[in-house]
C-alpha positions in Angstrom: -37.6 60.1 18.5 -35.8 57.6 20.8 -33.3 59.2 23.0 -29.7 58.1 23.1 -28.9 56.3 26.3 -32.4 54.8 26.7 -31.3 51.2 26.1 -30.5 49.0 29.0 -26.9 48.2 29.9 -24.8 47.2 32.8 -26.2 48.8 36.0 -23.7 51.3 37.5 -25.5 51.0 40.9 -26.4 53.7 43.4 -22.8 54.2 44.7 -21.3 54.9 41.3 -24.2 57.3 40.5 -23.9 59.1 43.8 -20.2 59.5 43.6 -20.3 60.7 40.0 -22.8 63.4 41.0 -20.5 64.3 43.9 -17.6 64.6 41.4 -19.6 67.0 39.2 -20.6 69.1 42.2 -16.9 69.2 43.3 -15.8 70.3 39.8 -18.5 72.9 39.7 -17.4 74.3 43.1 -13.7 74.0 42.4 -13.4 71.7 45.4 -11.5 68.5 46.1 -13.9 65.6 46.6 -13.3 62.8 49.2 -11.5 59.7 48.0 -13.9 57.5 46.1 -15.3 54.3 47.5 -16.3 53.0 44.0 -13.7 51.7 41.6 -12.1 54.5 39.6 -12.6 52.8 36.3 -16.3 52.3 37.1 -16.7 56.0 37.8 -14.8 57.0 34.6 -16.8 54.5 32.5 -20.1 55.8 33.8 -19.1 59.4 33.4 -18.0 58.7 29.8 -21.3 57.1 29.0 -23.1 60.1 30.4 -21.1 62.7 28.5 -19.4 64.2 31.6 -16.0 62.4 31.6 -13.9 65.6 31.5 -15.3 67.4 34.6 -15.7 64.1 36.5 -12.1 63.1 35.8 -10.7 66.6 36.6 -12.4 66.5 40.0 -11.4 62.9 40.6 -7.8 63.7 39.8 -7.7 66.0 42.8 -8.8 63.1 45.1 -6.3 60.5 44.0 -2.5 60.3 44.4 -0.8 62.0 41.5 0.7 58.7 40.1 -2.7 57.0 40.1 -4.4 60.0 38.6 -1.8 60.2 35.9 -2.2 56.6 35.0 -6.0 56.2 35.2 -7.3 59.7 34.4 -4.9 61.7 32.3 -5.5 59.8 29.1 -9.2 60.4 29.3 -8.7 64.1 30.2 -6.2 64.7 27.4 -8.2 62.9 24.7 -11.3 65.1 25.5 -9.2 68.2 25.5 -7.8 67.3 22.1 -11.3 66.7 20.8 -12.6 69.9 22.3 -9.8 71.8 20.6 -10.7 70.4 17.2 -14.4 71.3 17.7 -13.4 74.8 18.7 -11.2 75.2 15.6 -14.0 74.1 13.4 -16.4 76.6 15.0 -13.9 79.4 14.5 -13.6 78.4 10.8 -17.4 78.3 10.4 -17.7 81.7 11.9 -15.1 83.0 9.5 -16.8 81.5 6.5 -20.2 83.0 7.4 -18.7 86.4 8.2 -16.8 86.4 4.9 -20.1 85.7 3.1 -21.9 88.6 4.9 -23.9 86.1 7.0 -24.6 85.5 10.7 -25.8 82.4 12.4 -26.9 81.5 15.9 -24.8 78.7 17.4 -27.0 76.2 19.2 -26.3 73.7 22.0 -22.6 72.6 22.1 -21.6 75.1 19.4 -23.1 77.8 21.6 -20.7 76.8 24.5 -17.7 77.3 22.2 -19.0 80.6 20.7 -19.8 81.8 24.2 -16.2 81.2 25.1 -15.0 83.3 22.2 -14.0 80.2 20.1 -12.0 78.7 22.9 -12.3 74.9 23.6 -15.2 73.8 25.9 -14.0 70.4 27.1 -16.8 70.2 29.7 -19.4 70.1 26.9 -19.1 66.9 24.8 -20.8 67.0 21.4 -21.2 65.0 18.2 -22.2 67.6 15.6 -22.5 71.4 15.3 -25.9 73.1 15.0 -26.3 76.6 13.5 -29.5 78.5 13.1 -29.8 80.8 10.0 -32.5 83.0 8.6 -34.5 81.0 6.0 -33.6 83.5 3.3 -29.9 83.1 4.2 -29.8 79.3 4.0 -28.8 78.9 0.3 -25.9 81.3 0.7 -24.8 79.6 4.0 -24.8 76.2 2.2 -22.8 77.7 -0.7 -20.3 79.2 1.8 -19.7 75.8 3.4 -19.7 73.9 0.2 -17.1 76.4 -1.2 -14.9 75.5 1.7 -15.1 71.8 1.1 -18.1 70.6 3.0 -20.1 67.9 1.3 -23.6 66.5 1.6 -26.7 65.5 -0.3 -28.0 68.9 -1.5 -30.9 67.4 -3.3 -32.3 66.0 -0.1 -33.3 69.4 1.3 -37.0 70.2 1.4 -37.6 73.9 1.8 -40.4 73.3 4.3 -38.3 71.2 6.6 -36.5 72.8 9.6 -32.8 72.0 8.8 -30.6 71.2 5.8 -29.2 67.6 5.7 -25.9 67.2 7.6 -22.9 68.6 5.8 -19.7 66.7 6.2 -16.5 68.7 6.9 -13.4 68.8 4.8 -10.1 67.3 6.0 -9.3 68.5 9.4 -12.9 69.0 10.5 -14.3 66.8 13.3 -18.0 67.3 13.1 -20.9 67.3 10.7 -22.8 70.6 10.5 -26.6 71.0 10.5 -27.9 74.4 9.3 -31.3 75.0 10.9 -34.0 77.5 9.9 -36.0 76.5 13.0 -35.1 74.6 16.2 -37.6 71.9 15.6 -40.8 70.9 13.9 -42.9 73.6 15.6 -43.1 77.0 13.9 -44.1 78.6 17.2 -43.8 77.3 20.8 -41.4 78.4 23.5 -38.5 79.0 21.1 -40.3 81.2 18.7 -38.2 84.3 17.7 -35.0 82.8 19.3 -32.9 84.2 16.5 -34.2 87.8 17.1 -33.2 87.6 20.7 -29.7 86.2 20.1 -26.7 87.9 21.6 -23.4 88.8 19.9 -20.1 87.0 20.6 -16.5 87.7 20.1 -16.7 85.6 16.9 -18.0 87.7 13.9 -20.5 85.5 12.0 -21.9 83.9 15.2 -24.4 84.8 17.8 -25.7 82.7 20.7 -29.2 82.4 22.2 -29.9 84.1 25.5 -29.3 81.9 28.6 -33.1 81.6 29.0 -33.5 80.5 25.4 -30.7 77.9 25.9 -32.4 76.6 29.0 -35.8 76.3 27.2 -34.1 74.6 24.3 -32.3 72.2 26.6 -35.4 71.0 28.4 -37.6 71.0 25.2 -35.1 68.9 23.3 -34.2 66.4 26.1 -37.4 66.1 28.0 -40.1 66.6 25.4 -38.9 66.0 21.9 -36.8 63.0 23.0 -39.5 61.9 25.5 -37.2 61.4 28.4 -39.8 62.7 30.8 -42.1 59.8 30.0 -39.1 57.4 30.1 -37.7 58.5 33.4 -34.4 58.9 31.5 -31.6 61.3 32.1 -28.2 62.1 30.6 -25.9 63.9 33.0 -24.6 66.0 30.1 -28.0 67.7 30.2 -27.7 68.2 34.0 -24.3 69.9 33.5 -25.7 72.2 30.8 -28.5 73.1 33.2 -26.1 74.0 36.0 -23.9 76.1 33.8 -26.9 78.1 32.5 -28.5 78.7 35.8 -25.6 79.4 38.2 -23.5 82.5 38.7 -19.9 81.9 37.6 -17.8 80.7 34.7 -18.4 80.1 31.9 -20.4 83.3 32.1 -23.8 83.5 30.5 -24.3 86.8 28.7 -27.0 88.8 30.5 -26.6 86.7 33.7 -27.9 83.2 34.5 -31.2 82.0 33.2 -34.3 82.7 35.2 -35.8 79.2 35.8 -39.4 80.3 36.6 -39.4 82.7 33.6 -38.2 79.8 31.4 -41.0 77.5 32.8 -43.6 80.1 31.9 -42.6 79.9 28.3 -44.0 76.4 28.1 -47.7 75.8 27.4 -49.7 74.8 30.5 -50.2 71.1 30.9 -47.7 68.4 30.0 -45.0 70.8 28.5 -44.8 73.0 31.6 -44.9 70.0 33.9 -42.0 68.5 32.0 -40.0 71.7 32.7 -41.0 71.8 36.3 -40.2 68.2 37.0 -36.8 68.5 35.3 -36.1 71.5 37.5 -36.9 69.5 40.6 -34.5 66.8 39.4 -31.8 69.3 38.8 -32.3 70.8 42.3 -31.7 67.4 43.8 -28.6 66.7 41.6 -27.0 70.1 42.3 -28.3 70.3 45.9 -30.0 73.6 45.3 -33.6 74.6 46.1 -36.4 74.1 43.6 -39.0 76.9 43.1 -41.7 76.9 45.7 -44.5 74.4 45.1 -42.7 72.3 42.5 -41.0 69.8 44.8 -44.1 68.3 46.2 -45.7 67.8 42.8 -42.7 66.3 41.1 -40.5 64.6 43.8 -41.8 61.1 43.0 -40.8 61.5 39.3 -37.4 62.8 40.3 -36.8 59.8 42.5 -37.8 57.4 39.7 -35.3 59.0 37.4 -32.5 58.7 39.9 -33.4 55.1 40.5 -33.4 54.4 36.7 -30.0 56.1 36.3 -28.5 53.6 38.7 -30.3 50.7 37.0 -30.8 51.1 33.2 -33.1 48.1 33.1 -35.6 50.3 34.9 -35.3 53.0 32.3 -35.7 50.3 29.6 -39.0 49.3 31.2 -40.2 52.9 31.2 -39.2 53.2 27.6 -41.1 50.1 26.6 -44.1 51.3 28.4 -43.9 54.6 26.5 -43.7 53.2 23.0 -47.4 52.7 22.4 -48.1 56.2 23.8 -45.4 57.6 21.6 -47.0 56.2 18.5 -50.4 57.6 19.5 -48.9 61.0 20.2 -47.2 61.0 16.8 -50.4 60.1 15.0 -52.6 62.7 16.9 -50.2 65.6 17.0 -50.8 68.4 14.4 -47.1 69.3 14.4 -46.0 65.7 13.9 -48.6 65.0 11.1 -47.4 68.2 9.4 -43.8 67.0 9.7 -44.8 63.6 8.2 -46.6 65.3 5.3 -43.7 67.5 4.5 -41.3 64.5 4.9 -43.3 62.6 2.3 -41.7 64.9 -0.2 -38.3 63.6 0.9 -38.2 59.8 1.0 -34.8 59.7 2.8 -35.9 61.9 5.6 -39.3 60.1 5.9 -37.6 56.7 6.3 -35.3 58.2 9.0 -38.2 59.8 10.8 -40.3 56.5 10.8 -37.3 54.5 12.1 -37.3 56.8 15.2 -41.0 56.2 16.1 
């Protein structure tokens, strides 16, 4: 359950963090940022580590002389656009495979950004794999459809009571593994219950996407709760960019309009889960220079400041992570959902070992 990006590394420092946030705001607003004071390569390196290199470089290219931008930024921009095009092509192929089999899946996370754009590349949203949610009864046929198209994987590793099929590896030309989910996580209920029933159509037959509110709930639940980033004062700017695109008016358009932040918060159980959402909302308000819902700022401002400090100095995030490890083990051993997941995982030695390595 450790989150990517938790480990300590070279400290980017407050200037690089502040200017990278400024670049993201400039890209979001379509504005030209001021010339950077930090070294260009430091900004590009930090943005790449945070999964936001394309929008940061696009904004920075407007602030630099064209020859400098071409030399330092164009390779990073072009490589991410090439990668994004390959992801988009694979999503279009997956949609076609599912539709031909008479099936429909819900694209999650990065795949949803591509499906939302009608199968067009989404270079602002870096991703590693593709997650699709299918009805439990449709899972065998979905696996067969992908296998028939050349996807490979360990079919024997699947446990019917788990929440996703093991990763399927693409045929030649594909860029990403695919995980076919029957749920979004361990829980059979929670704030994402019935997500599939609420999903919206796209221009790609075979694929739907969650509502903007469901995507926002999924984002915070995955990054702040399941990955324990709230306890670790850890942030990845890719998550901040996802938040912005789901909660603002403008492109890329969210079907049904932007997510309602307070309605999304109300989906979380009172106590730690809801506080996790509210504190993340306060952090996002600071990053995007937008107001937080009334009453949340005073309660969660100290946490937001600690996260921003740790973003500039990963050694601080590492200390928070180390402090959380004992609590993580206790939470894992006292959570009904986690214990159920362990019990089911005991039927699958490979998955059990993978799960235990993450604790």
